[in-house]
C-alpha positions as CSV (number, residue, x, y, z in Angstrom):
1,M,0.0,0.0,0.0
2,P,1.4,3.5,-0.9
3,R,2.2,5.4,2.3
4,D,0.0,8.3,1.3
5,A,-3.1,6.0,0.8
6,P,-4.3,6.3,4.5
7,F,-4.1,10.0,4.2
8,E,-6.3,10.0,1.1
9,A,-8.8,7.6,2.6
10,H,-9.0,8.9,6.1
11,H,-8.3,12.6,5.7
12,Q,-11.2,13.6,8.0
13,R,-9.9,11.3,10.8
14,Y,-6.5,12.9,10.3
15,E,-7.9,16.4,10.7
16,A,-9.9,15.3,13.8
17,W,-6.7,14.3,15.6
18,F,-5.6,17.9,15.9
19,D,-8.8,18.9,17.6
20,K,-8.8,15.9,19.9
21,H,-5.2,16.5,20.9
22,E,-5.1,20.2,20.7
23,A,-2.6,20.7,23.5
24,A,-0.1,18.3,22.0
25,Y,-0.6,19.9,18.5
26,L,0.0,23.4,19.9
27,S,3.0,22.3,21.8
28,E,4.5,21.0,18.6
29,L,3.6,24.1,16.8
30,L,5.2,26.3,19.4
31,A,8.4,24.2,19.5
32,L,8.8,24.8,15.7
33,R,8.0,28.5,15.8
34,P,11.4,29.8,16.9
35,F,13.2,28.0,14.2
36,V,11.0,28.7,11.1
37,P,12.2,32.0,9.5
38,W,9.9,34.9,9.4
39,E,11.3,36.1,6.0
40,G,12.1,34.4,2.7
41,R,10.3,31.9,0.6
42,G,9.6,28.6,2.3
43,I,8.2,25.1,1.5
44,E,6.8,22.4,3.7
45,I,7.7,19.0,2.3
46,G,4.8,16.7,3.2
47,V,2.5,19.6,4.0
48,G,-0.5,17.4,4.6
49,S,-3.5,19.5,5.5
50,G,-1.4,22.6,6.2
51,R,-1.8,22.4,10.0
52,F,1.9,23.5,10.4
53,A,2.6,25.5,7.2
54,G,-0.5,27.7,7.6
55,P,0.1,29.1,11.1
56,L,3.9,29.2,10.6
57,G,3.6,31.3,7.4
58,V,5.2,28.8,5.0
59,Q,4.0,29.8,1.5
60,V,4.4,26.5,-0.5
61,G,3.5,23.0,0.4
62,V,4.0,19.7,-1.5
63,D,2.3,16.4,-0.7
64,P,1.4,13.2,-2.7
65,A,-2.1,13.1,-1.1
66,A,-4.5,15.2,-3.1
67,A,-7.2,15.0,-0.5
68,M,-4.9,16.6,2.1
69,L,-3.9,19.4,-0.3
70,V,-7.5,20.6,-0.4
71,Y,-7.3,21.5,3.3
72,A,-3.9,23.0,2.8
73,A,-5.1,25.2,0.0
74,A,-8.0,26.4,2.1
75,R,-5.4,27.5,4.7
76,G,-3.9,29.8,2.2
77,I,-0.9,27.6,1.1
78,E,0.2,27.3,-2.5
79,V,0.0,23.6,-3.0
80,V,1.7,21.2,-5.4
81,E,1.1,17.5,-5.7
82,G,4.4,15.6,-5.6
83,V,6.7,13.3,-3.6
84,A,9.5,14.2,-1.2
85,E,12.1,12.2,-3.1
86,N,11.4,14.0,-6.4
87,L,10.4,17.6,-5.7
88,P,8.9,19.4,-8.7
89,F,11.0,22.5,-8.2
90,A,14.2,24.0,-9.6
91,N,17.4,24.1,-7.8
92,D,17.9,26.9,-5.2
93,S,14.1,27.7,-5.2
94,F,13.6,28.3,-1.4
95,D,15.2,30.0,1.5
96,Y,14.0,27.4,4.0
97,A,12.2,24.1,4.1
98,L,10.0,22.6,6.9
99,V,9.5,18.8,7.3
100,V,7.1,17.8,10.1
101,T,6.7,14.0,10.8
102,T,7.2,13.4,7.1
103,I,10.5,11.6,7.6
104,C,8.7,8.5,9.0
105,F,6.4,8.2,5.9
106,V,8.8,8.6,3.0
107,D,10.3,5.6,1.1
108,S,13.8,7.1,1.4
109,P,14.7,9.7,4.0
110,A,18.1,10.1,2.4
111,E,16.6,10.9,-1.0
112,M,14.2,13.3,0.6
113,L,17.0,15.2,2.4
114,A,19.0,15.3,-0.8
115,E,16.1,16.8,-2.6
116,A,15.5,19.3,0.2
117,R,19.2,20.3,-0.1
118,R,18.8,20.7,-3.9
119,V,15.9,23.1,-3.7
120,L,17.3,25.1,-0.9
121,R,19.5,28.1,-1.7
122,P,23.1,28.1,-0.3
123,D,22.9,28.7,3.5
124,G,19.2,27.8,3.4
125,R,17.6,26.4,6.5
126,L,16.0,23.0,7.0
127,V,13.7,22.5,10.0
128,I,12.6,18.9,10.8
129,G,10.1,17.9,13.5
130,F,9.7,14.2,14.2
131,I,8.6,11.7,16.8
132,D,11.8,10.3,18.5
133,R,11.6,6.5,18.2
134,E,13.4,6.1,21.6
135,S,10.9,8.3,23.5
136,T,8.0,6.8,25.5
137,L,5.5,8.0,22.8
138,G,7.7,6.6,20.0
139,Q,7.8,3.2,21.8
140,D,4.1,3.3,22.3
141,Y,3.5,4.0,18.6
142,L,5.8,1.1,17.7
143,A,3.9,-1.2,20.1
144,H,0.6,-0.4,18.6
145,Q,1.7,0.3,15.1
146,A,-0.4,-2.4,13.4
147,E,-3.6,-0.9,15.0
148,N,-3.0,2.7,13.7
149,V,-4.2,3.4,10.2
150,F,-1.6,6.2,9.7
151,Y,1.5,4.7,11.4
152,R,1.0,1.1,10.2
153,E,3.4,1.7,7.3
154,A,5.6,4.3,9.1
155,T,9.3,3.9,9.9
156,F,10.3,5.7,13.1
157,Y,13.8,7.2,13.6
158,S,15.8,8.2,16.7
159,A,17.4,11.6,17.0
160,D,20.9,10.1,16.4
161,E,19.7,8.5,13.2
162,V,18.2,11.7,11.9
163,E,21.5,13.5,12.8
164,R,23.5,11.0,10.8
165,L,21.2,11.2,7.8
166,L,21.5,15.0,7.8
167,L,25.3,14.9,8.1
168,K,25.6,12.3,5.4
169,T,23.5,14.4,3.1
170,G,25.8,17.4,3.6
171,F,23.8,19.5,6.0
172,S,25.4,21.3,9.0
173,I,23.5,20.6,12.3
174,G,22.2,23.7,14.1
175,E,19.9,23.5,17.1
176,W,17.9,20.9,18.9
177,A,14.6,21.3,20.8
178,Q,11.9,19.1,22.2
179,T,8.5,19.0,23.7
180,L,5.8,16.5,24.8
181,A,7.3,14.9,27.9
182,R,4.1,13.3,29.0
183,P,2.0,10.5,27.4
184,L,-0.3,11.8,24.7
185,L,-3.5,11.0,26.5
186,E,-2.2,12.9,29.6
187,T,-1.2,16.0,27.6
188,R,-4.0,18.4,28.4
189,E,-1.9,21.6,28.7
190,I,0.5,23.2,26.3
191,E,4.0,22.2,27.2
192,A,7.0,24.6,27.0
193,M,9.8,23.8,24.6
194,Q,13.0,22.5,26.1
195,A,16.5,22.5,24.5
196,G,18.2,19.4,23.3
197,H,16.6,16.0,22.8
198,G,16.3,12.7,24.7
199,Q,13.6,13.7,27.3
200,C,10.6,14.3,25.1
201,A,8.7,12.7,22.2
202,F,8.6,15.5,19.6
203,V,12.0,16.6,18.5
204,V,13.0,19.6,16.4
205,V,16.3,19.9,14.6
206,T,17.6,22.7,12.4
207,A,20.2,22.2,9.7
208,T,21.9,24.5,7.1
209,N,22.6,23.8,3.5
210,E,26.3,24.4,3.3
211,S,26.6,24.1,-0.5
């Protein structure tokens, strides 16, 4: 099954998650906010329904799931249907790129990062948000992976693995941040962002295109 198929078939359920887990969603959003540039042209790779690109001011979004792009377009994002490993954009097209949880759904994270680097201008910024496989929430997702329509086909990564992928692709690592220290069902208040990684489920890392 293509990894975007659940997002096509269950887009309403996907949207409902953000309302059901509003505190967790806002915690993730606020952890990303300090690292997404206010200026320049940006793209979210794996934009989904635009829940992150919209409020963070990212102008362009690409995703293989057409049903999700309908939501993203309604949130004011310039949407393009396409896959992360073969972005339909010219070299040096963007000042920054955002990737939120997408890394666990692509067929090849290395190819996705290579494409992100290609479409970024020299010294462009990449901001990645992901669920750390080694966190309590990451382990819970793994334990119940077969039961989750979205994560059934996902591949989770640790912070160390993401760092190695970035370095191997030619990025320079910048800052790390994290949030969601409590189990998802116990997260009823917005959590403050913490520096580093290793204590929380949702991890943010920034990297620079050194080409």
